[in-house]
KOLTOR-695504 format. One record per residue (C-alpha): residue in three letters; x, y, z. Coordinates in pm, whole numbers. Layout:
BEGIN
+-----+--------+--------+--------+
| res |      u |      v |      w |
+-----+--------+--------+--------+
| ALA |      X |      Y |      Z |
...
+-----+--------+--------+--------+
This chain:
BEGIN
+-----+--------+--------+--------+
| res |      u |      v |      w |
+-----+--------+--------+--------+
| MET |  -3757 |    920 |   3710 |
| LYS |  -3919 |   1170 |   3930 |
| LEU |  -4139 |   1298 |   3640 |
| LYS |  -4257 |    949 |   3574 |
| PHE |  -4338 |    884 |   3940 |
| PHE |  -4539 |   1211 |   3960 |
| PHE |  -4750 |   1118 |   3634 |
| TYR |  -4812 |    765 |   3783 |
| LEU |  -4941 |    921 |   4112 |
| LEU |  -5173 |   1161 |   3927 |
| ALA |  -5307 |    890 |   3720 |
| LEU |  -5374 |    668 |   4021 |
| LEU |  -5543 |    958 |   4192 |
| LEU |  -5782 |   1012 |   3888 |
| ILE |  -5845 |    658 |   3881 |
| ALA |  -5943 |    643 |   4244 |
| VAL |  -6181 |    933 |   4204 |
| TRP |  -6379 |    751 |   3922 |
| VAL |  -6381 |    420 |   4104 |
| LEU |  -6528 |    597 |   4404 |
| LEU |  -6799 |    764 |   4180 |
| PHE |  -6876 |    420 |   4043 |
| VAL |  -6925 |    236 |   4376 |
| ALA |  -7074 |    541 |   4582 |
| THR |  -7450 |    575 |   4643 |
| PHE |  -7656 |    811 |   4472 |
| GLU |  -7637 |   1060 |   4750 |
| GLN |  -7266 |   1024 |   4786 |
| ARG |  -7218 |   1053 |   4419 |
| GLY |  -7330 |   1438 |   4412 |
| VAL |  -7080 |   1523 |   4681 |
| LEU |  -6813 |   1320 |   4501 |
| PHE |  -6892 |   1457 |   4161 |
| TYR |  -6823 |   1821 |   4276 |
| VAL |  -6505 |   1705 |   4473 |
| SER |  -6375 |   1498 |   4170 |
| GLU |  -6469 |   1782 |   3920 |
| GLY |  -6249 |   2026 |   4139 |
| ILE |  -5968 |   1767 |   4147 |
| ILE |  -5980 |   1713 |   3771 |
| THR |  -5989 |   2101 |   3713 |
| VAL |  -5692 |   2148 |   3935 |
| SER |  -5511 |   1848 |   3780 |
| LEU |  -5558 |   1988 |   3414 |
| LEU |  -5442 |   2331 |   3529 |
| PHE |  -5145 |   2165 |   3692 |
| LEU |  -5069 |   1962 |   3380 |
| ILE |  -5077 |   2269 |   3176 |
| LEU |  -4855 |   2465 |   3384 |
| PHE |  -4634 |   2151 |   3428 |
| TYR |  -4620 |   2112 |   3034 |
| ARG |  -4531 |   2476 |   2983 |
| LYS |  -4278 |   2513 |   3275 |
| VAL |  -4104 |   2153 |   3241 |
| VAL |  -4212 |   1944 |   2949 |
| LYS |  -4192 |   2197 |   2679 |
| PRO |  -3839 |   2336 |   2783 |
| LEU |  -3724 |   1973 |   2799 |
| GLN |  -3858 |   1905 |   2446 |
| THR |  -3693 |   2226 |   2329 |
| ILE |  -3350 |   2124 |   2471 |
| GLY |  -3405 |   1781 |   2317 |
| ASN |  -3461 |   1933 |   1978 |
| GLY |  -3148 |   2135 |   2011 |
| MET |  -2955 |   1827 |   2108 |
| GLU |  -3082 |   1670 |   1776 |
| LEU |  -2988 |   1967 |   1578 |
| LEU |  -2640 |   1937 |   1698 |
| ARG |  -2636 |   1560 |   1642 |
| GLU |  -2738 |   1632 |   1273 |
| GLN |  -2495 |   1930 |   1250 |
| ASP |  -2773 |   2147 |   1137 |
| PHE |  -2645 |   2473 |   1222 |
| SER |  -2888 |   2683 |   1024 |
| SER |  -3197 |   2606 |   1247 |
| ARG |  -3283 |   2796 |   1569 |
| LEU |  -3489 |   2726 |   1884 |
| SER |  -3784 |   2935 |   1960 |
| PRO |  -3831 |   3087 |   2318 |
| VAL |  -4073 |   2878 |   2549 |
| GLY |  -4186 |   3164 |   2790 |
| GLN |  -3988 |   3015 |   3079 |
| VAL |  -3698 |   3243 |   3213 |
| GLU |  -3436 |   2973 |   3272 |
| ALA |  -3523 |   2764 |   2969 |
| ASP |  -3520 |   3086 |   2738 |
| ARG |  -3175 |   3173 |   2879 |
| ILE |  -3068 |   2823 |   2777 |
| VAL |  -3232 |   2883 |   2422 |
| ASP |  -3058 |   3219 |   2389 |
| VAL |  -2715 |   3070 |   2463 |
| PHE |  -2797 |   2773 |   2226 |
| ASN |  -2902 |   3003 |   1939 |
| ARG |  -2579 |   3219 |   1992 |
| MET |  -2366 |   2904 |   1995 |
| MET |  -2534 |   2786 |   1666 |
| ASP |  -2449 |   3113 |   1506 |
| GLN |  -2095 |   3087 |   1604 |
| LEU |  -2074 |   2729 |   1478 |
| LYS |  -2239 |   2820 |   1158 |
| ASN |  -1995 |   3131 |   1103 |
| GLU |  -1698 |   2898 |   1188 |
| ARG |  -1805 |   2620 |    944 |
| LEU |  -1856 |   2888 |    681 |
| ARG |  -1511 |   3038 |    751 |
| LEU |  -1354 |   2688 |    742 |
| ARG |  -1520 |   2599 |    411 |
| GLU |  -1416 |   2918 |    248 |
| GLN |  -1064 |   2862 |    381 |
| ASN |  -1054 |   2502 |    270 |
| TYR |  -1190 |   2602 |    -80 |
| PHE |   -926 |   2867 |   -112 |
| LEU |   -655 |   2623 |    -10 |
| ASP |   -782 |   2374 |   -256 |
| LEU |   -770 |   2623 |   -536 |
| LEU |   -433 |   2751 |   -426 |
| ILE |   -291 |   2388 |   -420 |
| SER |   -452 |   2303 |   -754 |
| ALA |   -332 |   2623 |   -928 |
| SER |     22 |   2622 |   -767 |
| PRO |    320 |   2569 |   -993 |
| MET |    482 |   2390 |   -694 |
| GLY |    407 |   2010 |   -678 |
| VAL |    220 |   1917 |   -352 |
| VAL |    189 |   1541 |   -246 |
| ILE |    -12 |   1472 |     61 |
| LEU |     53 |   1142 |    239 |
| THR |   -111 |    921 |    503 |
| PHE |     38 |    835 |    821 |
| ASP |    155 |    509 |    634 |
| GLY |    318 |    701 |    357 |
| GLU |     57 |    639 |    109 |
| ILE |    -50 |    923 |   -137 |
| SER |   -387 |   1082 |    -42 |
| MET |   -380 |   1378 |   -265 |
| ILE |   -172 |   1514 |   -541 |
| ASN |   -205 |   1849 |   -742 |
| LYS |   -156 |   1899 |  -1123 |
| ALA |    202 |   2016 |  -1095 |
| GLY |    286 |   1708 |   -887 |
| LEU |    132 |   1483 |  -1147 |
| LYS |    333 |   1659 |  -1418 |
| PHE |    680 |   1636 |  -1218 |
| LEU |    623 |   1272 |  -1138 |
| SER |    520 |   1195 |  -1506 |
| ILE |    176 |   1065 |  -1404 |
| SER |   -148 |   1114 |  -1606 |
| SER |   -419 |   1114 |  -1329 |
| GLU |   -451 |   1110 |   -957 |
| GLU |   -637 |    785 |   -946 |
| GLU |   -325 |    596 |  -1082 |
| VAL |   -132 |    679 |   -763 |
| LYS |   -382 |    726 |   -482 |
| GLY |   -324 |    477 |   -205 |
| LYS |     25 |    390 |   -341 |
| LEU |    366 |    456 |   -184 |
| LEU |    619 |    671 |   -356 |
| LYS |    858 |    388 |   -396 |
| GLU |    598 |    195 |   -579 |
| LEU |    577 |    451 |   -861 |
| SER |    768 |    413 |  -1188 |
| SER |    911 |    754 |  -1155 |
| PRO |   1289 |    851 |  -1114 |
| LEU |   1187 |   1163 |   -914 |
| ALA |    952 |    962 |   -681 |
| GLU |   1241 |    713 |   -623 |
| GLU |   1474 |   1004 |   -518 |
| ILE |   1194 |   1168 |   -305 |
| GLY |   1162 |    842 |   -123 |
| HIS |   1529 |    894 |     29 |
| ILE |   1451 |   1215 |    177 |
| LYS |   1425 |   1217 |    551 |
| LYS |   1138 |   1397 |    755 |
| ASN |   1162 |   1784 |    758 |
| GLU |   1456 |   1770 |    519 |
| SER |   1505 |   1949 |    193 |
| LYS |   1714 |   1818 |   -111 |
| THR |   1798 |   1933 |   -447 |
| ILE |   1744 |   1665 |   -698 |
| ARG |   1900 |   1660 |  -1056 |
| LEU |   1775 |   1387 |  -1308 |
| SER |   1882 |   1240 |  -1623 |
| ASP |   1636 |   1441 |  -1816 |
| SER |   1817 |   1766 |  -1725 |
| MET |   1534 |   1845 |  -1472 |
| ILE |   1635 |   2000 |  -1134 |
| TYR |   1380 |   1990 |   -842 |
| ARG |   1396 |   2121 |   -492 |
| CYS |   1201 |   1871 |   -276 |
| SER |   1112 |   1903 |     84 |
| SER |    948 |   1646 |    328 |
| LEU |    720 |   1853 |    563 |
| SER |    415 |   1806 |    772 |
| PHE |    105 |   2009 |    892 |
| ILE |   -119 |   1990 |   1188 |
| ASP |   -479 |   1884 |   1135 |
| ARG |   -705 |   1791 |   1430 |
| GLY |   -399 |   1750 |   1643 |
| PHE |   -216 |   1522 |   1412 |
| ALA |     86 |   1585 |   1192 |
| HIS |      6 |   1494 |    839 |
| PRO |    324 |   1450 |    612 |
| PHE |    335 |   1603 |    271 |
| ILE |    595 |   1661 |    -13 |
| LEU |    667 |   1999 |   -165 |
| ILE |    830 |   1975 |   -520 |
| GLU |    977 |   2292 |   -666 |
| SER |   1113 |   2312 |  -1027 |
| LEU |   1437 |   2495 |  -1036 |
| THR |   1534 |   2389 |  -1396 |
| SER |   1461 |   2700 |  -1594 |
| GLU |   1634 |   2908 |  -1328 |
| VAL |   1949 |   2690 |  -1290 |
| ILE |   1982 |   2655 |  -1668 |
| LYS |   1970 |   3025 |  -1709 |
| ALA |   2218 |   3095 |  -1444 |
| GLU |   2439 |   2814 |  -1591 |
| LYS |   2408 |   2943 |  -1947 |
| LYS |   2469 |   3310 |  -1838 |
| ALA |   2792 |   3194 |  -1663 |
| TYR |   2932 |   2975 |  -1943 |
| GLU |   2840 |   3208 |  -2209 |
| LYS |   3045 |   3489 |  -2051 |
| VAL |   3335 |   3248 |  -2012 |
| ILE |   3327 |   3111 |  -2357 |
| ARG |   3296 |   3451 |  -2519 |
| MET |   3608 |   3571 |  -2320 |
| ILE |   3807 |   3261 |  -2395 |
| ALA |   3710 |   3254 |  -2761 |
| HIS |   3804 |   3609 |  -2801 |
| GLU |   4145 |   3564 |  -2646 |
| VAL |   4220 |   3243 |  -2805 |
| ASN |   4117 |   3349 |  -3150 |
| ASN |   4301 |   3669 |  -3144 |
| THR |   4623 |   3482 |  -3007 |
| VAL |   4567 |   3182 |  -3267 |
| ALA |   4538 |   3445 |  -3563 |
| GLY |   4861 |   3612 |  -3457 |
| VAL |   5045 |   3289 |  -3386 |
| SER |   4937 |   3132 |  -3708 |
| SER |   5025 |   3435 |  -3927 |
| THR |   5377 |   3442 |  -3772 |
| LEU |   5428 |   3062 |  -3820 |
| GLU |   5328 |   3102 |  -4180 |
| SER |   5559 |   3380 |  -4238 |
| VAL |   5845 |   3175 |  -4073 |
| ASN |   5753 |   2876 |  -4286 |
| GLU |   5776 |   3089 |  -4598 |
| VAL |   6124 |   3201 |  -4500 |
| LEU |   6220 |   2841 |  -4432 |
| GLU |   6132 |   2736 |  -4779 |
| THR |   6428 |   2952 |  -4915 |
| ILE |   6668 |   2783 |  -4691 |
| ASN |   6818 |   2434 |  -4753 |
| ASP |   6792 |   2139 |  -4514 |
| THR |   6503 |   2291 |  -4314 |
| ASP |   6239 |   2018 |  -4420 |
| ASP |   6211 |   1889 |  -4058 |
| LEU |   6173 |   2233 |  -3918 |
| ARG |   5911 |   2324 |  -4180 |
| GLU |   5720 |   2004 |  -4105 |
| VAL |   5714 |   2117 |  -3726 |
| MET |   5590 |   2466 |  -3844 |
| THR |   5317 |   2304 |  -4039 |
| VAL |   5204 |   2087 |  -3752 |
| CYS |   5196 |   2386 |  -3533 |
| ILE |   4984 |   2570 |  -3781 |
| GLU |   4738 |   2292 |  -3793 |
| ARG |   4724 |   2263 |  -3425 |
| SER |   4667 |   2629 |  -3393 |
| PHE |   4359 |   2617 |  -3619 |
| SER |   4239 |   2296 |  -3455 |
| MET |   4244 |   2490 |  -3131 |
| SER |   4039 |   2774 |  -3289 |
| ARG |   3780 |   2518 |  -3413 |
| PHE |   3754 |   2368 |  -3069 |
| ILE |   3674 |   2689 |  -2902 |
| THR |   3433 |   2782 |  -3174 |
| ASN |   3238 |   2476 |  -3120 |
| PHE |   3176 |   2611 |  -2764 |
| ALA |   3084 |   2945 |  -2888 |
| ASP |   2833 |   2787 |  -3129 |
| VAL |   2643 |   2631 |  -2844 |
| VAL |   2542 |   2981 |  -2712 |
| LYS |   2431 |   3100 |  -3030 |
| ILE |   2144 |   2845 |  -3120 |
| PRO |   1892 |   3033 |  -3307 |
| GLU |   1525 |   3031 |  -3214 |
| PRO |   1347 |   2760 |  -3408 |
| GLN |   1138 |   2811 |  -3711 |
| LEU |    855 |   2564 |  -3654 |
| GLN |    677 |   2403 |  -3935 |
| GLU |    442 |   2093 |  -3957 |
| VAL |    676 |   1788 |  -4046 |
| ASN |    600 |   1410 |  -4076 |
| LEU |    810 |   1265 |  -3775 |
| ASN |    880 |    936 |  -3947 |
| LYS |   1001 |   1108 |  -4278 |
| ARG |   1263 |   1318 |  -4077 |
| VAL |   1373 |    993 |  -3895 |
| GLU |   1412 |    814 |  -4210 |
| ALA |   1628 |   1096 |  -4349 |
| CYS |   1860 |   1106 |  -4064 |
| LYS |   1892 |    708 |  -4093 |
| VAL |   2022 |    748 |  -4432 |
| PHE |   2271 |   1010 |  -4330 |
| MET |   2399 |    823 |  -4025 |
| GLU |   2410 |    460 |  -4197 |
| ASN |   2771 |    478 |  -4329 |
| ILE |   2901 |    588 |  -3984 |
| CYS |   2724 |    301 |  -3819 |
| ARG |   2821 |     60 |  -4094 |
| ASN |   3199 |    156 |  -4027 |
| ARG |   3146 |     50 |  -3657 |
| ASN |   2938 |   -270 |  -3745 |
| VAL |   2639 |   -104 |  -3564 |
| ASP |   2294 |   -209 |  -3703 |
| LEU |   2053 |     79 |  -3746 |
| GLN |   1698 |    -27 |  -3737 |
| LEU |   1375 |    169 |  -3777 |
| GLU |   1057 |     71 |  -3580 |
| LEU |    813 |    348 |  -3707 |
| CYS |    447 |    364 |  -3617 |
| ALA |    190 |    334 |  -3903 |
| GLU |     15 |    657 |  -3812 |
| ASN |    305 |    875 |  -3926 |
| PRO |    248 |   1159 |  -3675 |
| VAL |    287 |   1503 |  -3764 |
| VAL |    490 |   1748 |  -3536 |
| MET |    597 |   2114 |  -3518 |
| MET |    960 |   2131 |  -3552 |
| ASP |   1250 |   2324 |  -3701 |
| ILE |   1388 |   2048 |  -3948 |
| THR |   1750 |   2174 |  -3942 |
| LEU |   1786 |   2195 |  -3557 |
| PHE |   1583 |   1870 |  -3485 |
| GLU |   1772 |   1674 |  -3746 |
| GLN |   2099 |   1767 |  -3584 |
| VAL |   1966 |   1666 |  -3244 |
| ILE |   1873 |   1318 |  -3389 |
| VAL |   2217 |   1284 |  -3565 |
| ASN |   2395 |   1369 |  -3221 |
| ILE |   2188 |   1122 |  -3038 |
| ILE |   2270 |    852 |  -3298 |
| LYS |   2638 |    944 |  -3289 |
| ASN |   2647 |    926 |  -2906 |
| ALA |   2482 |    588 |  -2917 |
| THR |   2732 |    457 |  -3181 |
| GLU |   3013 |    579 |  -2965 |
| SER |   2871 |    409 |  -2659 |
| ILE |   2842 |     71 |  -2840 |
| GLY |   3191 |     93 |  -2976 |
| ASP |   3214 |   -192 |  -3232 |
| GLY |   2921 |   -422 |  -3307 |
| GLY |   2580 |   -339 |  -3170 |
| THR |   2234 |   -234 |  -3255 |
| ILE |   2045 |    114 |  -3241 |
| TYR |   1668 |     99 |  -3262 |
| ILE |   1480 |    427 |  -3365 |
| ARG |   1097 |    400 |  -3268 |
| THR |    819 |    643 |  -3299 |
| SER |    464 |    629 |  -3156 |
| ALA |    146 |    850 |  -3210 |
| SER |    -27 |    832 |  -2870 |
| PRO |    157 |   1006 |  -2716 |
| ILE |    374 |   1128 |  -2996 |
| GLN |    708 |   1007 |  -2899 |
| LEU |   1060 |    946 |  -3052 |
| GLU |   1275 |    696 |  -2882 |
| ILE |   1640 |    603 |  -2963 |
| VAL |   1754 |    274 |  -2800 |
| ASP |   2114 |    135 |  -2795 |
| ASN |   2263 |   -172 |  -2633 |
| GLY |   2594 |     -2 |  -2557 |
| LYS |   2786 |     17 |  -2224 |
| GLY |   2523 |    226 |  -2055 |
| ILE |   2519 |    516 |  -1831 |
| SER |   2605 |    481 |  -1446 |
| LYS |   2375 |    601 |  -1191 |
| GLU |   2634 |    832 |  -1068 |
| ASP |   2664 |    998 |  -1408 |
| GLU |   2294 |   1024 |  -1481 |
| PRO |   2241 |   1350 |  -1302 |
| LYS |   2543 |   1509 |  -1463 |
| LEU |   2443 |   1437 |  -1817 |
| PHE |   2314 |   1773 |  -1916 |
| THR |   2542 |   1990 |  -1725 |
| PRO |   2785 |   2218 |  -1913 |
| PHE |   3124 |   2069 |  -2020 |
| PHE |   3053 |   1726 |  -1863 |
| SER |   3132 |   1427 |  -2076 |
| THR |   3195 |   1037 |  -2017 |
| LYS |   3418 |   1033 |  -2334 |
| PRO |   3795 |   1075 |  -2278 |
| ASN |   3831 |   1338 |  -2538 |
| GLY |   3464 |   1486 |  -2505 |
| GLN |   3380 |   1845 |  -2481 |
| GLY |   3068 |   1821 |  -2306 |
| ILE |   2847 |   2039 |  -2549 |
| GLY |   2667 |   1779 |  -2751 |
| LEU |   2396 |   1710 |  -2478 |
| ILE |   2391 |   2083 |  -2385 |
| PHE |   2300 |   2151 |  -2758 |
| ILE |   2048 |   1865 |  -2751 |
| ARG |   1896 |   2005 |  -2425 |
| ASP |   1859 |   2365 |  -2545 |
| VAL |   1719 |   2266 |  -2888 |
| LEU |   1463 |   2024 |  -2733 |
| THR |   1362 |   2280 |  -2463 |
| LYS |   1310 |   2546 |  -2745 |
| HIS |   1070 |   2293 |  -2915 |
| GLY |    881 |   2239 |  -2587 |
| CYS |    963 |   1868 |  -2569 |
| THR |   1019 |   1670 |  -2257 |
| PHE |   1287 |   1421 |  -2269 |
| SER |   1507 |   1173 |  -2062 |
| LEU |   1824 |    983 |  -2105 |
| ARG |   1902 |    677 |  -1895 |
| THR |   1997 |    307 |  -1879 |
| TYR |   1726 |     75 |  -1773 |
| PRO |   1740 |   -245 |  -1591 |
| ASP |   1720 |   -450 |  -1911 |
| GLY |   2071 |   -290 |  -2000 |
| LEU |   1930 |    -90 |  -2282 |
| THR |   2003 |    296 |  -2278 |
| ARG |   1693 |    491 |  -2406 |
| PHE |   1680 |    852 |  -2517 |
| LYS |   1299 |    946 |  -2507 |
| ILE |   1164 |   1260 |  -2657 |
| LEU |    807 |   1335 |  -2597 |
| PHE |    629 |   1600 |  -2815 |
| ASN |    381 |   1812 |  -2604 |
+-----+--------+--------+--------+
């Protein structure tokens, strides 16, 4: 305001001088001319000095404010030749250097973190304050069975059609939980938060424990099975040999038919026990698959022919719904056909008497699905399905699903077994 007043005053003074020159007489004009010339000269000198000392520094500071507003940290201010103003310019330039270096450092850190999150084998799901998904890395997409980030951005976890997302939704803030699903996958999930610009941003960390847990389980039950099989088989061999010898002696004695019958039952029971423990031992001796190109539909049809008689005896209708493309997959025919046979057998036992089993294939993605309308699997039993020695059957050994799990894992397949809200139980096998 003071600067404007000063300029107005100076302008009025110059106008007054020119008016006096216009109205003055000829003699007066000579004197006034020299006076006005002196005033104008002094005014010009003063204006130049004023511009250099006041206006130019203010313009420079204004330019600096504009650079800050535009966040242009690469430009610098030039000195103006005025001591106080140049001190401000120097402080401003040093501040801009620090801001530029800080921004560069933050960009490098953010870029490194983005690469780290993207390449991390752990799933990372960053949420908004409302619990909506704002970012998810590749591992997170894989664990949640989602094809692209765009499908889930802006959605709540409970809105996703993923069993893992449903379980994660029950985890409380700053809590960790181990989740075991019906596809034999095991995850360690943590609900955490990080501070950004003074606010706590929630995120979910998903760590796959499947391979480590399965290795530990297998190592444990392999040792137990080998030890039990060794002791049982040795004992059974000795007992059976003794019983057979006694039975031969009893044949020479009259009126021992009842006793010999008991001996025969004991011998059969001993061999049955040996076969029982051998089944467990066979599970830990699954060979590495010999992969070859195979038409999926053709293998499914072969298994249907093999299982039709068993299904017919239980009044179970076995139907094929095969895709027209007849996809080609890499598999070990012997091992994989045994997997299909076991799945169909389990479905038949679940149905009991009278029902339908559908065997479906698809080409995009390549998938095999075996569906039955049996009694289904309870939510409580789903996480236990692929654990060693667990069975929902009264006389089950709990090794069938372990065999299926190990074979499918060796083939690089992903799979799941669960009963859906429509009441149908689906065993899905996805070829990767």
